[in-house]
BALOBA-1460 file (C-alpha; in Angstrom, 3 decimals):
// residues 340
<rec num="1" residu="m" x="3.591" y="-12.061" z="-33.162"/>
<rec num="2" residu="a" x="2.453" y="-14.562" z="-35.881"/>
<rec num="3" residu="a" x="1.494" y="-17.886" z="-35.177"/>
<rec num="4" residu="a" x="3.993" y="-20.415" z="-35.317"/>
<rec num="5" residu="p" x="4.056" y="-22.403" z="-38.083"/>
<rec num="6" residu="e" x="2.963" y="-26.540" z="-37.851"/>
<rec num="7" residu="s" x="4.927" y="-28.770" z="-37.548"/>
<rec num="8" residu="k" x="6.124" y="-31.198" z="-40.282"/>
<rec num="9" residu="a" x="6.172" y="-34.427" z="-39.143"/>
<rec num="10" residu="g" x="5.469" y="-33.759" z="-35.317"/>
<rec num="11" residu="k" x="8.219" y="-31.822" z="-35.654"/>
<rec num="12" residu="s" x="8.876" y="-28.476" z="-33.598"/>
<rec num="13" residu="p" x="9.348" y="-24.551" z="-35.317"/>
<rec num="14" residu="e" x="12.783" y="-25.144" z="-33.617"/>
<rec num="15" residu="e" x="13.582" y="-28.067" z="-35.398"/>
<rec num="16" residu="l" x="12.511" y="-27.082" z="-38.459"/>
<rec num="17" residu="l" x="14.440" y="-24.035" z="-38.390"/>
<rec num="18" residu="c" x="17.324" y="-26.013" z="-37.562"/>
<rec num="19" residu="a" x="16.700" y="-28.273" z="-40.462"/>
<rec num="20" residu="a" x="16.395" y="-25.123" z="-42.648"/>
<rec num="21" residu="a" x="19.666" y="-23.910" z="-41.028"/>
<rec num="22" residu="e" x="21.087" y="-26.750" z="-41.697"/>
<rec num="23" residu="s" x="20.255" y="-27.458" z="-45.001"/>
<rec num="24" residu="g" x="21.180" y="-23.848" z="-46.222"/>
<rec num="25" residu="d" x="17.462" y="-22.678" z="-47.318"/>
<rec num="26" residu="e" x="17.131" y="-19.127" z="-46.819"/>
<rec num="27" residu="e" x="13.771" y="-18.861" z="-48.050"/>
<rec num="28" residu="e" x="12.516" y="-21.641" z="-44.724"/>
<rec num="29" residu="v" x="14.590" y="-19.798" z="-42.339"/>
<rec num="30" residu="v" x="12.772" y="-16.603" z="-43.255"/>
<rec num="31" residu="r" x="9.546" y="-17.726" z="-43.087"/>
<rec num="32" residu="l" x="10.043" y="-19.645" z="-39.594"/>
<rec num="33" residu="l" x="11.475" y="-16.564" z="-38.057"/>
<rec num="34" residu="a" x="8.814" y="-14.586" z="-39.641"/>
<rec num="35" residu="a" x="6.104" y="-16.864" z="-37.537"/>
<rec num="36" residu="g" x="8.173" y="-17.209" z="-34.303"/>
<rec num="37" residu="a" x="11.098" y="-19.290" z="-34.091"/>
<rec num="38" residu="d" x="13.348" y="-18.757" z="-32.064"/>
<rec num="39" residu="a" x="16.582" y="-18.568" z="-33.219"/>
<rec num="40" residu="t" x="18.373" y="-19.125" z="-29.624"/>
<rec num="41" residu="h" x="16.345" y="-22.289" z="-30.057"/>
<rec num="42" residu="f" x="19.661" y="-25.409" z="-28.599"/>
<rec num="43" residu="d" x="18.588" y="-28.859" z="-30.289"/>
<rec num="44" residu="a" x="18.518" y="-31.812" z="-29.092"/>
<rec num="45" residu="s" x="22.432" y="-32.193" z="-29.581"/>
<rec num="46" residu="g" x="23.265" y="-29.487" z="-27.774"/>
<rec num="47" residu="m" x="23.543" y="-27.762" z="-31.138"/>
<rec num="48" residu="t" x="21.703" y="-24.271" z="-32.383"/>
<rec num="49" residu="p" x="20.144" y="-23.132" z="-35.656"/>
<rec num="50" residu="l" x="23.550" y="-20.436" z="-36.531"/>
<rec num="51" residu="m" x="25.921" y="-23.349" z="-34.881"/>
<rec num="52" residu="h" x="24.008" y="-25.436" z="-38.118"/>
<rec num="53" residu="a" x="24.772" y="-23.122" z="-40.127"/>
<rec num="54" residu="a" x="27.966" y="-22.114" z="-39.398"/>
<rec num="55" residu="a" x="28.936" y="-26.092" z="-39.818"/>
<rec num="56" residu="g" x="27.345" y="-25.993" z="-43.070"/>
<rec num="57" residu="g" x="28.772" y="-22.990" z="-44.554"/>
<rec num="58" residu="h" x="25.945" y="-20.540" z="-45.020"/>
<rec num="59" residu="a" x="26.752" y="-17.122" z="-44.178"/>
<rec num="60" residu="a" x="22.944" y="-16.145" z="-45.787"/>
<rec num="61" residu="v" x="21.794" y="-18.041" z="-43.387"/>
<rec num="62" residu="a" x="24.010" y="-16.997" z="-40.564"/>
<rec num="63" residu="q" x="23.606" y="-13.404" z="-41.310"/>
<rec num="64" residu="l" x="19.234" y="-14.224" z="-41.630"/>
<rec num="65" residu="l" x="19.655" y="-16.200" z="-37.997"/>
<rec num="66" residu="l" x="21.895" y="-13.461" z="-36.232"/>
<rec num="67" residu="g" x="19.417" y="-10.867" z="-37.252"/>
<rec num="68" residu="a" x="17.009" y="-12.940" z="-35.374"/>
<rec num="69" residu="g" x="18.694" y="-12.700" z="-31.936"/>
<rec num="70" residu="a" x="21.182" y="-16.090" z="-32.553"/>
<rec num="71" residu="p" x="24.440" y="-16.053" z="-30.122"/>
<rec num="72" residu="w" x="27.510" y="-15.527" z="-31.729"/>
<rec num="73" residu="n" x="29.100" y="-17.418" z="-28.180"/>
<rec num="74" residu="a" x="26.626" y="-20.040" z="-27.313"/>
<rec num="75" residu="l" x="28.648" y="-22.869" z="-26.871"/>
<rec num="76" residu="s" x="27.948" y="-26.615" z="-27.650"/>
<rec num="77" residu="p" x="28.452" y="-29.588" z="-25.163"/>
<rec num="78" residu="s" x="31.747" y="-30.023" z="-26.630"/>
<rec num="79" residu="g" x="32.505" y="-26.547" z="-26.271"/>
<rec num="80" residu="l" x="32.268" y="-25.256" z="-29.653"/>
<rec num="81" residu="s" x="30.700" y="-22.305" z="-30.623"/>
<rec num="82" residu="a" x="29.211" y="-21.108" z="-34.386"/>
<rec num="83" residu="g" x="32.829" y="-19.893" z="-34.721"/>
<rec num="84" residu="d" x="34.556" y="-22.817" z="-34.528"/>
<rec num="85" residu="l" x="32.114" y="-25.180" z="-36.391"/>
<rec num="86" residu="a" x="32.489" y="-22.695" z="-39.445"/>
<rec num="87" residu="s" x="33.158" y="-24.286" z="-43.103"/>
<rec num="88" residu="d" x="33.467" y="-21.658" z="-45.201"/>
<rec num="89" residu="p" x="35.777" y="-18.241" z="-44.932"/>
<rec num="90" residu="a" x="32.721" y="-15.819" z="-45.240"/>
<rec num="91" residu="t" x="30.543" y="-17.959" z="-42.518"/>
<rec num="92" residu="y" x="33.875" y="-17.042" z="-40.509"/>
<rec num="93" residu="d" x="34.396" y="-13.770" z="-41.350"/>
<rec num="94" residu="l" x="31.017" y="-12.353" z="-40.881"/>
<rec num="95" residu="l" x="30.514" y="-14.437" z="-37.635"/>
<rec num="96" residu="l" x="33.508" y="-12.533" z="-36.481"/>
<rec num="97" residu="d" x="32.891" y="-9.284" z="-37.505"/>
<rec num="98" residu="h" x="29.673" y="-9.857" z="-35.680"/>
<rec num="99" residu="a" x="31.558" y="-11.079" z="-32.762"/>
<rec num="100" residu="l" x="33.931" y="-8.150" z="-32.694"/>
<rec num="101" residu="r" x="30.732" y="-5.564" z="-32.882"/>
<rec num="102" residu="s" x="28.851" y="-7.099" z="-30.451"/>
<rec num="103" residu="e" x="31.809" y="-7.270" z="-27.672"/>
<rec num="104" residu="l" x="32.973" y="-3.071" z="-28.756"/>
<rec num="105" residu="v" x="29.167" y="-2.423" z="-28.118"/>
<rec num="106" residu="l" x="27.800" y="-4.675" z="-25.608"/>
<rec num="107" residu="g" x="30.911" y="-6.623" z="-23.835"/>
<rec num="108" residu="t" x="28.931" y="-9.168" z="-23.105"/>
<rec num="109" residu="v" x="32.697" y="-11.956" z="-23.077"/>
<rec num="110" residu="a" x="34.429" y="-9.159" z="-21.493"/>
<rec num="111" residu="r" x="30.909" y="-9.802" z="-18.207"/>
<rec num="112" residu="r" x="31.397" y="-12.871" z="-18.329"/>
<rec num="113" residu="q" x="34.022" y="-14.939" z="-20.185"/>
<rec num="114" residu="a" x="37.674" y="-12.901" z="-20.748"/>
<rec num="115" residu="a" x="38.132" y="-13.621" z="-16.946"/>
<rec num="116" residu="p" x="41.525" y="-15.630" z="-17.265"/>
<rec num="117" residu="s" x="40.292" y="-19.257" z="-16.356"/>
<rec num="118" residu="n" x="42.814" y="-19.573" z="-13.739"/>
<rec num="119" residu="a" x="40.772" y="-16.559" z="-12.475"/>
<rec num="120" residu="s" x="39.488" y="-16.365" z="-9.483"/>
<rec num="121" residu="d" x="35.501" y="-16.635" z="-8.408"/>
<rec num="122" residu="g" x="34.141" y="-13.178" z="-6.688"/>
<rec num="123" residu="a" x="36.258" y="-10.564" z="-6.255"/>
<rec num="124" residu="p" x="39.074" y="-12.415" z="-8.445"/>
<rec num="125" residu="a" x="42.052" y="-9.752" z="-7.399"/>
<rec num="126" residu="e" x="41.050" y="-9.285" z="-4.044"/>
<rec num="127" residu="s" x="40.210" y="-12.865" z="-3.303"/>
<rec num="128" residu="y" x="43.552" y="-14.234" z="-4.876"/>
<rec num="129" residu="l" x="45.551" y="-11.455" z="-2.997"/>
<rec num="130" residu="d" x="43.761" y="-12.087" z="0.453"/>
<rec num="131" residu="s" x="44.839" y="-15.782" z="-0.346"/>
<rec num="132" residu="r" x="47.785" y="-18.249" z="0.498"/>
<rec num="133" residu="v" x="49.642" y="-19.883" z="-2.899"/>
<rec num="134" residu="s" x="51.780" y="-22.478" z="-2.936"/>
<rec num="135" residu="f" x="55.610" y="-22.747" z="-4.880"/>
<rec num="136" residu="s" x="57.182" y="-26.172" z="-6.738"/>
<rec num="137" residu="e" x="59.230" y="-26.072" z="-9.257"/>
<rec num="138" residu="e" x="56.929" y="-27.065" z="-12.312"/>
<rec num="139" residu="r" x="54.347" y="-24.312" z="-10.741"/>
<rec num="140" residu="v" x="52.856" y="-21.460" z="-8.425"/>
<rec num="141" residu="m" x="49.159" y="-22.834" z="-7.150"/>
<rec num="142" residu="d" x="46.647" y="-20.670" z="-5.041"/>
<rec num="143" residu="a" x="44.243" y="-21.890" z="-2.672"/>
<rec num="144" residu="e" x="42.170" y="-23.310" z="-4.990"/>
<rec num="145" residu="s" x="44.706" y="-25.632" z="-7.109"/>
<rec num="146" residu="k" x="44.232" y="-23.312" z="-9.919"/>
<rec num="147" residu="a" x="47.628" y="-22.398" z="-11.700"/>
<rec num="148" residu="v" x="48.879" y="-19.439" z="-11.052"/>
<rec num="149" residu="m" x="51.546" y="-19.277" z="-13.344"/>
<rec num="150" residu="m" x="53.126" y="-22.782" z="-14.674"/>
<rec num="151" residu="a" x="56.647" y="-24.173" z="-15.995"/>
<rec num="152" residu="w" x="55.371" y="-25.054" z="-19.347"/>
<rec num="153" residu="e" x="55.060" y="-20.996" z="-20.395"/>
<rec num="154" residu="r" x="59.101" y="-21.020" z="-19.768"/>
<rec num="155" residu="p" x="58.901" y="-20.644" z="-23.644"/>
<rec num="156" residu="l" x="56.624" y="-17.910" z="-23.877"/>
<rec num="157" residu="m" x="58.069" y="-16.131" z="-21.103"/>
<rec num="158" residu="e" x="61.447" y="-16.098" z="-23.075"/>
<rec num="159" residu="a" x="59.923" y="-14.520" z="-26.097"/>
<rec num="160" residu="h" x="57.815" y="-11.789" z="-24.669"/>
<rec num="161" residu="a" x="61.115" y="-11.277" z="-22.663"/>
<rec num="162" residu="r" x="62.783" y="-11.371" z="-26.169"/>
<rec num="163" residu="a" x="60.465" y="-9.057" z="-27.468"/>
<rec num="164" residu="v" x="60.438" y="-5.895" z="-24.617"/>
<rec num="165" residu="c" x="63.772" y="-6.182" z="-24.747"/>
<rec num="166" residu="s" x="64.510" y="-5.836" z="-28.446"/>
<rec num="167" residu="g" x="66.023" y="-2.667" z="-28.184"/>
<rec num="168" residu="g" x="68.628" y="-3.750" z="-25.795"/>
<rec num="169" residu="g" x="69.303" y="-2.442" z="-22.598"/>
<rec num="170" residu="g" x="67.069" y="-0.133" z="-21.698"/>
<rec num="171" residu="k" x="64.459" y="0.696" z="-19.035"/>
<rec num="172" residu="v" x="61.954" y="-2.444" z="-18.977"/>
<rec num="173" residu="l" x="58.754" y="-3.496" z="-16.650"/>
<rec num="174" residu="n" x="57.652" y="-5.862" z="-15.720"/>
<rec num="175" residu="v" x="54.056" y="-6.155" z="-13.783"/>
<rec num="176" residu="g" x="53.246" y="-9.349" z="-12.058"/>
<rec num="177" residu="f" x="56.344" y="-11.827" z="-11.141"/>
<rec num="178" residu="g" x="54.303" y="-15.638" z="-10.316"/>
<rec num="179" residu="m" x="57.397" y="-17.431" z="-11.184"/>
<rec num="180" residu="g" x="59.591" y="-15.381" z="-11.903"/>
<rec num="181" residu="l" x="59.851" y="-16.951" z="-15.531"/>
<rec num="182" residu="v" x="59.969" y="-13.575" z="-17.803"/>
<rec num="183" residu="d" x="62.119" y="-11.660" z="-15.340"/>
<rec num="184" residu="e" x="64.649" y="-14.439" z="-15.498"/>
<rec num="185" residu="a" x="64.649" y="-14.006" z="-19.030"/>
<rec num="186" residu="i" x="64.606" y="-9.949" z="-19.444"/>
<rec num="187" residu="q" x="67.638" y="-10.453" z="-17.008"/>
<rec num="188" residu="r" x="69.408" y="-11.767" z="-19.410"/>
<rec num="189" residu="y" x="69.519" y="-9.188" z="-21.500"/>
<rec num="190" residu="e" x="71.049" y="-7.389" z="-18.826"/>
<rec num="191" residu="p" x="68.867" y="-3.917" z="-18.963"/>
<rec num="192" residu="e" x="70.002" y="-0.224" z="-17.330"/>
<rec num="193" residu="e" x="66.475" y="-0.946" z="-15.288"/>
<rec num="194" residu="h" x="63.967" y="-3.446" z="-14.577"/>
<rec num="195" residu="t" x="61.027" y="-2.694" z="-12.525"/>
<rec num="196" residu="i" x="59.016" y="-5.829" z="-10.775"/>
<rec num="197" residu="v" x="55.340" y="-5.263" z="-9.687"/>
<rec num="198" residu="e" x="54.056" y="-7.478" z="-7.983"/>
<rec num="199" residu="a" x="50.884" y="-7.204" z="-5.416"/>
<rec num="200" residu="h" x="50.976" y="-10.643" z="-3.954"/>
<rec num="201" residu="p" x="52.797" y="-10.705" z="-0.030"/>
<rec num="202" residu="e" x="53.507" y="-14.484" z="-0.119"/>
<rec num="203" residu="v" x="55.301" y="-14.098" z="-3.953"/>
<rec num="204" residu="y" x="56.752" y="-10.957" z="-3.228"/>
<rec num="205" residu="a" x="57.983" y="-12.426" z="0.213"/>
<rec num="206" residu="r" x="59.527" y="-15.658" z="-2.140"/>
<rec num="207" residu="m" x="60.669" y="-12.878" z="-4.571"/>
<rec num="208" residu="l" x="62.989" y="-11.715" z="-1.296"/>
<rec num="209" residu="k" x="64.492" y="-15.097" z="-0.439"/>
<rec num="210" residu="l" x="65.499" y="-15.714" z="-4.040"/>
<rec num="211" residu="g" x="67.423" y="-12.625" z="-3.960"/>
<rec num="212" residu="w" x="65.983" y="-10.557" z="-6.449"/>
<rec num="213" residu="g" x="65.697" y="-7.551" z="-3.762"/>
<rec num="214" residu="e" x="69.504" y="-7.659" z="-4.185"/>
<rec num="215" residu="k" x="70.170" y="-7.371" z="-7.990"/>
<rec num="216" residu="k" x="71.395" y="-3.762" z="-8.728"/>
<rec num="217" residu="n" x="69.686" y="-3.428" z="-12.009"/>
<rec num="218" residu="v" x="65.727" y="-4.545" z="-10.556"/>
<rec num="219" residu="r" x="63.676" y="-2.618" z="-8.863"/>
<rec num="220" residu="i" x="60.618" y="-4.064" z="-6.786"/>
<rec num="221" residu="v" x="57.269" y="-2.522" z="-6.213"/>
<rec num="222" residu="f" x="55.443" y="-3.977" z="-3.918"/>
<rec num="223" residu="g" x="51.024" y="-3.391" z="-4.310"/>
<rec num="224" residu="r" x="48.566" y="-3.402" z="-6.981"/>
<rec num="225" residu="w" x="49.778" y="-1.691" z="-9.684"/>
<rec num="226" residu="q" x="46.473" y="0.213" z="-9.905"/>
<rec num="227" residu="d" x="47.515" y="2.060" z="-6.917"/>
<rec num="228" residu="m" x="51.388" y="2.306" z="-8.058"/>
<rec num="229" residu="i" x="50.996" y="3.660" z="-11.078"/>
<rec num="230" residu="p" x="52.476" y="7.480" z="-10.037"/>
<rec num="231" residu="q" x="55.302" y="5.446" z="-8.272"/>
<rec num="232" residu="l" x="56.527" y="3.785" z="-12.076"/>
<rec num="233" residu="g" x="58.542" y="5.744" z="-14.563"/>
<rec num="234" residu="s" x="58.919" y="5.591" z="-17.983"/>
<rec num="235" residu="y" x="60.045" y="2.332" z="-19.898"/>
<rec num="236" residu="d" x="61.158" y="0.732" z="-23.529"/>
<rec num="237" residu="g" x="60.032" y="-2.080" z="-22.389"/>
<rec num="238" residu="i" x="56.237" y="-3.312" z="-20.850"/>
<rec num="239" residu="f" x="55.387" y="-7.008" z="-19.913"/>
<rec num="240" residu="f" x="51.782" y="-7.012" z="-18.255"/>
<rec num="241" residu="d" x="50.816" y="-10.598" z="-16.854"/>
<rec num="242" residu="t" x="48.314" y="-10.594" z="-13.695"/>
<rec num="243" residu="y" x="46.936" y="-12.920" z="-12.124"/>
<rec num="244" residu="g" x="43.014" y="-13.095" z="-11.235"/>
<rec num="245" residu="e" x="42.051" y="-10.090" z="-13.465"/>
<rec num="246" residu="y" x="39.545" y="-9.340" z="-15.859"/>
<rec num="247" residu="y" x="40.042" y="-8.255" z="-18.788"/>
<rec num="248" residu="e" x="38.524" y="-5.035" z="-17.795"/>
<rec num="249" residu="d" x="41.731" y="-4.531" z="-15.540"/>
<rec num="250" residu="m" x="43.800" y="-5.049" z="-18.241"/>
<rec num="251" residu="r" x="41.783" y="-2.026" z="-20.468"/>
<rec num="252" residu="e" x="42.764" y="-0.270" z="-17.529"/>
<rec num="253" residu="f" x="46.207" y="-0.893" z="-17.413"/>
<rec num="254" residu="h" x="45.922" y="-0.222" z="-21.142"/>
<rec num="255" residu="q" x="45.120" y="3.408" z="-20.879"/>
<rec num="256" residu="h" x="47.994" y="4.118" z="-19.066"/>
<rec num="257" residu="l" x="50.105" y="3.184" z="-21.831"/>
<rec num="258" residu="p" x="50.895" y="6.706" z="-23.225"/>
<rec num="259" residu="k" x="52.287" y="7.685" z="-19.909"/>
<rec num="260" residu="l" x="54.559" y="4.212" z="-18.820"/>
<rec num="261" residu="l" x="56.039" y="3.479" z="-22.345"/>
<rec num="262" residu="k" x="58.408" y="5.735" z="-24.673"/>
<rec num="263" residu="p" x="58.129" y="6.272" z="-27.871"/>
<rec num="264" residu="g" x="60.041" y="4.372" z="-29.773"/>
<rec num="265" residu="g" x="58.864" y="1.051" z="-26.724"/>
<rec num="266" residu="i" x="57.722" y="-2.192" z="-27.208"/>
<rec num="267" residu="y" x="55.040" y="-3.728" z="-24.927"/>
<rec num="268" residu="s" x="53.630" y="-7.302" z="-24.460"/>
<rec num="269" residu="y" x="50.756" y="-8.886" z="-22.658"/>
<rec num="270" residu="f" x="50.281" y="-12.276" z="-21.699"/>
<rec num="271" residu="n" x="47.635" y="-13.046" z="-24.249"/>
<rec num="272" residu="g" x="45.633" y="-16.062" z="-21.981"/>
<rec num="273" residu="l" x="42.097" y="-14.608" z="-22.314"/>
<rec num="274" residu="c" x="39.308" y="-17.374" z="-23.434"/>
<rec num="275" residu="g" x="42.671" y="-20.104" z="-23.884"/>
<rec num="276" residu="d" x="39.318" y="-22.509" z="-23.442"/>
<rec num="277" residu="n" x="37.906" y="-21.335" z="-27.150"/>
<rec num="278" residu="a" x="39.832" y="-20.684" z="-30.492"/>
<rec num="279" residu="f" x="37.235" y="-18.508" z="-31.774"/>
<rec num="280" residu="f" x="36.597" y="-16.530" z="-28.643"/>
<rec num="281" residu="h" x="39.994" y="-16.329" z="-28.770"/>
<rec num="282" residu="v" x="40.293" y="-14.915" z="-32.009"/>
<rec num="283" residu="v" x="37.789" y="-12.624" z="-30.708"/>
<rec num="284" residu="y" x="39.267" y="-11.194" z="-27.873"/>
<rec num="285" residu="c" x="43.015" y="-10.554" z="-30.181"/>
<rec num="286" residu="q" x="41.171" y="-8.950" z="-32.891"/>
<rec num="287" residu="l" x="39.287" y="-6.699" z="-29.733"/>
<rec num="288" residu="v" x="42.581" y="-5.619" z="-27.864"/>
<rec num="289" residu="a" x="43.916" y="-4.678" z="-31.274"/>
<rec num="290" residu="l" x="41.340" y="-2.320" z="-32.706"/>
<rec num="291" residu="e" x="41.619" y="-1.030" z="-28.694"/>
<rec num="292" residu="l" x="44.839" y="-0.675" z="-28.786"/>
<rec num="293" residu="a" x="45.060" y="1.115" z="-32.171"/>
<rec num="294" residu="n" x="42.356" y="3.456" z="-30.218"/>
<rec num="295" residu="l" x="44.973" y="4.804" z="-28.557"/>
<rec num="296" residu="g" x="47.473" y="4.537" z="-31.384"/>
<rec num="297" residu="y" x="49.376" y="1.404" z="-30.316"/>
<rec num="298" residu="s" x="50.029" y="-1.498" z="-33.343"/>
<rec num="299" residu="t" x="50.006" y="-4.835" z="-32.953"/>
<rec num="300" residu="q" x="51.488" y="-8.277" z="-33.977"/>
<rec num="301" residu="f" x="50.731" y="-11.614" z="-33.226"/>
<rec num="302" residu="i" x="53.261" y="-14.033" z="-33.539"/>
<rec num="303" residu="p" x="51.985" y="-17.394" z="-34.073"/>
<rec num="304" residu="l" x="53.825" y="-19.756" z="-30.874"/>
<rec num="305" residu="p" x="53.137" y="-23.617" z="-31.245"/>
<rec num="306" residu="v" x="52.496" y="-25.131" z="-27.893"/>
<rec num="307" residu="k" x="50.878" y="-28.454" z="-28.245"/>
<rec num="308" residu="d" x="53.650" y="-30.579" z="-27.373"/>
<rec num="309" residu="c" x="54.017" y="-28.382" z="-23.805"/>
<rec num="310" residu="l" x="50.900" y="-29.216" z="-23.153"/>
<rec num="311" residu="s" x="50.436" y="-33.191" z="-22.071"/>
<rec num="312" residu="e" x="47.808" y="-34.737" z="-19.443"/>
<rec num="313" residu="e" x="50.971" y="-34.873" z="-17.463"/>
<rec num="314" residu="v" x="51.534" y="-31.267" z="-17.085"/>
<rec num="315" residu="w" x="48.124" y="-30.374" z="-15.786"/>
<rec num="316" residu="k" x="47.832" y="-33.093" z="-12.837"/>
<rec num="317" residu="g" x="46.733" y="-31.539" z="-10.064"/>
<rec num="318" residu="v" x="46.158" y="-28.707" z="-11.384"/>
<rec num="319" residu="k" x="41.772" y="-27.966" z="-11.166"/>
<rec num="320" residu="q" x="41.576" y="-25.643" z="-14.254"/>
<rec num="321" residu="k" x="43.295" y="-25.940" z="-17.655"/>
<rec num="322" residu="y" x="43.543" y="-22.387" z="-18.750"/>
<rec num="323" residu="w" x="45.122" y="-23.211" z="-21.899"/>
<rec num="324" residu="q" x="43.641" y="-25.624" z="-23.997"/>
<rec num="325" residu="l" x="44.913" y="-23.993" z="-27.916"/>
<rec num="326" residu="d" x="47.750" y="-25.310" z="-30.280"/>
<rec num="327" residu="t" x="48.735" y="-21.983" z="-30.633"/>
<rec num="328" residu="y" x="49.264" y="-19.286" z="-29.149"/>
<rec num="329" residu="h" x="49.661" y="-15.423" z="-30.492"/>
<rec num="330" residu="l" x="52.228" y="-13.106" z="-29.063"/>
<rec num="331" residu="p" x="51.363" y="-10.167" z="-29.111"/>
<rec num="332" residu="v" x="53.676" y="-7.086" z="-30.300"/>
<rec num="333" residu="c" x="52.583" y="-4.066" z="-29.546"/>
<rec num="334" residu="q" x="54.612" y="-0.361" z="-30.849"/>
<rec num="335" residu="p" x="53.447" y="3.090" z="-30.978"/>
<rec num="336" residu="e" x="51.729" y="3.595" z="-34.653"/>
<rec num="337" residu="s" x="53.987" y="6.193" z="-35.910"/>
<rec num="338" residu="e" x="57.328" y="3.947" z="-35.211"/>
<rec num="339" residu="s" x="55.683" y="0.760" z="-36.813"/>
<rec num="340" residu="e" x="55.112" y="2.328" z="-40.298"/>
């Protein structure tokens, strides 16, 4: 490897790289990288060269840095990535394309970031299912004071129910009861059959206490959806919203859609992955859409403003804010032949 260039005015090669990236000096960036400057460096302000290039709208420099191994998903002290800082469409699109390619090949965010931010540590699903939960009118909380579901989600759940019941009547499947917000909304559409899969024993017991087991069109399936698939049929509408699982679990569920979703049916899911970072969230919207397209489904995202629902008071007593964005993108998925 070539020796690092001599510093200018006492600056290190990495500091010079950050300065060149900020100013958009392509030649200097090429020279510094060739001489061994570290593209993954964080400067004193917590910014990487790629973040500086993105903030300056220097797409060509950003391309050079990505090629040198600059991490697209590094975060500044304020929780922003290069994609969040991008000041022009060309740089933003470049970073988004690189992020998607990286995730499709390596799945780095799937392993590090894509557990819903309200998931437990360790083996999330198993630890959650073995833990106690508490119920109130405003939220369901796990043993770590993380929210399983909160009342602010009600308008979103009503919109999800409207989507999966858009065919009117028919058979509807919901995976994950939580507070029952989406199931209450589904019931207003009077489906022919309403199947609910719930794995947590205390949530299941509360469902029975509230009379869900007595509703004539409701079928409750108690257990992990992974174990209950053989007991399920095919449905006109499906909603998926589990707690404490990873993106890989949802991907596994998607593999069953050809069997579970009828031709012409509608599938939707709670789109909470990476709900604390705007750029990561966009990456995941696009990633899910690409992977569903490979299974033969088209996905449309309907933007729903939620900023007014999320005052600081809403999060009082909650360990982790699992949603921090102003807009929720509601996914509506259907077989591609039906969406044309």
